[in-house]
Structure formats: structure tokens, C-alpha cells
C-alpha positions, 0 to 999 in steps of 0.5 A: 092758446091761439097761435100765430105764425113767426116770420121767416127771418125769425125762424131762420135765426133760430135755425142758426142758433140750433147750430151754435154751441151751448151757451157758456155761462161762468158759474159764480161761487156758491154762497157758504152755508154760514153766509159772508159779506162776499156771498152772491145769490140770485135776486131775480131771474128770467129764463132766456128762451129764444129769438123774438118774436118766437114764443108765447107772450101775454098782454103784449101791445101791438098787432097780432100776426096771421094765425098759424103754428109757432108764435102767439106774440104780437109784434112790437112793430113801432119799436122793432119794425124788423124784429131787432133793435136799432140804435135805441134804448130798452128799459127793463123793469125787474123786481128782486125778491130780496133787499140789497145795496149791491147788484150784478146784472147779466146781459144775454145774447144766448140766442143771437146770431151776431154780436150785440154792443151795449153802448151804455147800461144803467140800473136804478129804482123805478119811480113810475112807468118808465121813470127812474127815482132821481139819485138812484140811476147808476152806470153799469160797467163790465170789467171796468168798461162802460161799453160791452160787446156780447158775442152770439151765444154768450152772456156777460155779468156786470161789475157790482153796482150800488143801488139801495133796495129797501123794500123788495115787495114794492121797489123795482129795478129799472135796467136801461140798455142802449143797443148801439147799431143793429142788434140782430135777432134779440134774445128774450123772455116772452111772458114777463107779466111786468111792463117794461119800456122801449124807445123809438128806433134810432133814439140813441142812448137814453139810459141816463134819462130819469123821465120816460118821455124817450120811452113811448113804447111798452112791452110785457116781455124782457129783452137782453136781461136774464139775471140780477144777483144780490150781494148780502149775508145769509141769503139763499136762493130757491128756484121755481123751475117749470113751464107756463104755469110757473111762469104765471100764465093767467096771473095778473100783469104787474100784480106779482101773483104767480105762485112763486110770488105768493111763496116769496111773500110767505117766506118773508113772513117766516124767515128768521132775523138776518136771514133771507130766501130769494125765490126766483123763477126759471120758467118758460111757456110751453116748456117740456122736461124731455126732448120728445117732439111736439104733436103736428102743428106745434112748435118746439122753438116756441117752448125754449130748451127742455128742462133736461138741457137748461138745468145747468144754466138755469139752476146748477150754475146760479149762485146761492141755490139751496133748493129747487121746486120742479113743476113741469111735464104736462106739456110733454104729455099733452103737447109732445105726446110723451109717455108717463115713463118718459117724463119720469125718466126725465125727472130721475135725470134732473133729481140725480144732477141736482142731488149731485150738487148738494141741492134739495129738490121738491116735486110739484104734482101736475095740475089738471088739464081735462077739457083743454081744447088744444093739443092732447091736454084734454084727453082721458089718456093725458089725464091718466098719464098725469095721474101716473106721474103724480103718483111717482112724485108723491110716493117714489121717495126720489124727491126731498119734498112734495108740493101737491098742487094737483090736490089743491087745484082739482075739482073733486066734483069733476075729477081731472078738471080745474076748480071752476073758480080757478079756471078764468083768465086774470091777465086779460079777462075772459074765460080760462083755457082749462089748463092754466090756473088764475090768480086764485089758483096760484094763491092756493098753489103758493099756500100748498108749499111746506114753508117750514121744510123749505126754510130748512132746505134753504137756510140750514143745508147739509154739507155740500159735496166738493165741486 
């Protein structure tokens, strides 16, 4: 994975963020096991990871910066010439996993260092490109107001907005945000694998536009949006919690073929009438379970908060969560130099906290990385540690279930390596990196999850402990 150097302003902004308190995200009521017309569940999420442009993006348009540690994201210089928004509109395209007619949208300034004012915000159905289906674009309000200022380190959840999504496999929501004035450092999720659209600087409020003529620039990242909730009966949320392999690196841009997407389609085929499961992805490229530092030349800010630190925000505080699938740890071993015991200790902490909330957790075995040229991923020592971690996942009994991703992706003729058919790059072409499975690999992984067990966890949970 080629790495480029972040600019000094972005690093300074991240340093300031490290000094701010943890983001305060209000916890929504968990949906009752029997469901209710007032229940909310997550329909789509993206884990806020840091300040643009620090992070790993894929298929991003724009010039690439000089080589060096800290960032692989090409800069969107035409839209954000100084890495911030100026009196302009972003149209973020997201795809909920379930149908619905009432939604709430969370805007995030978690890693910003100054307040961001959203002068107007709309949500509607994407038509094609950056265009919106006529008659569907609805104004978002926040405590009844159409303008909202989000302080640094905070998020805000919109009031319910009526937009009818009748086919979650084909319809996308277009969330349009007008940033009034200067945004300062922008909170983002680098690797969206979905194309969104940006106006030019100082283009003003174009949130109500139905055409995309005012949105000449594109991005494969998400800015300022971290969650879309749906209100409906008998809907539960499953969180795919992990790193770049869960985030979809080497899947297909706009193809929805990450392993959580494959799993969503399998669940759709098996769900009982009137009950639905929404699979949401809370994953960050480079993310680690532990707080163990990266090897020299690496860049911790690129990787987002470690799983043990973002668990509350990304899992426990999400509404309607019934189960978690955890696939993470290879970056600790291959990028951070952590031991198998340290990763397992992180697992135990996560399992304890998840179980304390009455939520089930499935452990996913770590896929092979032998042959990888960067970090320590390709070494025999890392492979031995990976196998020790996988033995814990399979045999410890600590997890409520196991998704054996290693078994379906490892080459039996070349142990420790990905199957050759899974070791190419679906996103931008060319060879793979021996770490990230491609579309074919993600399909195999999505098929490896026990859907019958997951439906039991999601739709028929045991009684929860008191909050």
C-alpha cells in the first residue's frame, strides 16, 4: 500500500484533536425485542476516522502527494484547495441496508478543531450521478431548525425526515450539506467505495438542486456524515466491526461487494416476513484492536481510534444493535508489532463490554497475509501469531459464534497465503497486495457466516440486562 505524506496543517489539526475530550454521542434507545413503530435502528454507518486528508482512500480522483508516511489519499485540490470546505455543498451518497420511510441523519465534526455551520441540509433519493429524484428531496431540520452549528468534537442527529426507500438493494440516499463559511479541518471516512459529489468552493447553497450541474467534482470518501437511522417495526442491526478488509479494500467501487454487503443480501433472502436485519459497517483502513504503536515509518493517525477506544461510539451507542462480527487484529500483528496475547487481551475486553450490553459477538478469523511486502505482515512470525489468534477465536468459547474467514481464503497449497484467485485488485485493477481479498474473496467470506445463527441473534435476542 503506497503511502504519501500529509501536509503539516492536517497533522497539526490531528494533534489538536488528540487533546480534545472523546466525542459525546447521545445514545438512542435500543429497540425493544418485539419491535415498535417508534423503534430506531441503524440503516447505514461509516466510522469517522480522522481529519482529511489523513487516511487511506481508494480510487480517489485528484493528484497524489509526495511519497512518505501518513497518507495514501490523493488531494481533492479543485474542491478543497486548502483541505477545507468554503461556502460550498457536498452531496454524500449512501445506501441503507433496509427499506424505510422515516430517517435521521447524523452529522459529525468529531475530529474538527472549530465549529462547523451547516446552513442547509437535504436528503432525497439519488437519481443518477449527483442528481436527485424529483419529489424526494426533503429538508433536514435539527431540533426544528434548518441551520445547525456543530461544535468541534461533537455530532448532531437530525429530526426525522420522510423519504421513501422501497428497494434497499437499488436505491441510494443523497445527503446534501451546505457548509456555510469555512469548515476548518473536515472529519471524514476515507474509503467509501461509493462515489459522492462536491460543488466548487464558494458555490453556495445547492442542497435543494435536483440536477448535478453544480457538483462538478467527485470523491470516493464520505465527509461530515457518519450515520443514517431508520424508523420501522421489527428491525435489528448487525455491526461489521473491523479494519480495511471489512471496509472493503480491493472490492469494487460502487459495486457493493464488500463481505458485509454479501452478508446483507444473504440475510435479505432468509429473513422472516415482516422482520428485517440491517448490516452496517464500522470499519477503518489500518485500524487496530489495541493501542500498540505502529512500526517505524507507519502512521497511527491514518488508522483511526483503535477498536477498544471506538467500541462505545461505533457499536454500543448505536440503536437496535443485536450482534457484532469482529474482524480485526492483523494490523496489530503486522503493522503495530503487537503480540498474539496482546490482541487476545483486546478481544477479551471487547467481548466483556459487548456481552455486558446483552449483545452477541461473532469472532471472525484473521485472513492470511504471507507475501505482503510492507510492514511485518508477510513474515513467518506474523503468520504464527495470526494462527495463535485464530486458535483462540475458534476454540476459546469466548465468542458466541465463529466466522472462519481464514479457512475459506487461505491457499491450501501455499499455507499462510491468500488463494491466488482472491489476490487481485478489483477496485482499480492490477495485482493484489497479498493482504486484502478481492471481490471473489469477499463473496467467499460473506458466504462463510452462519446466517441461521445470526438471524437468531438478531431477531430473537435473550433478555437484555438493565441499562
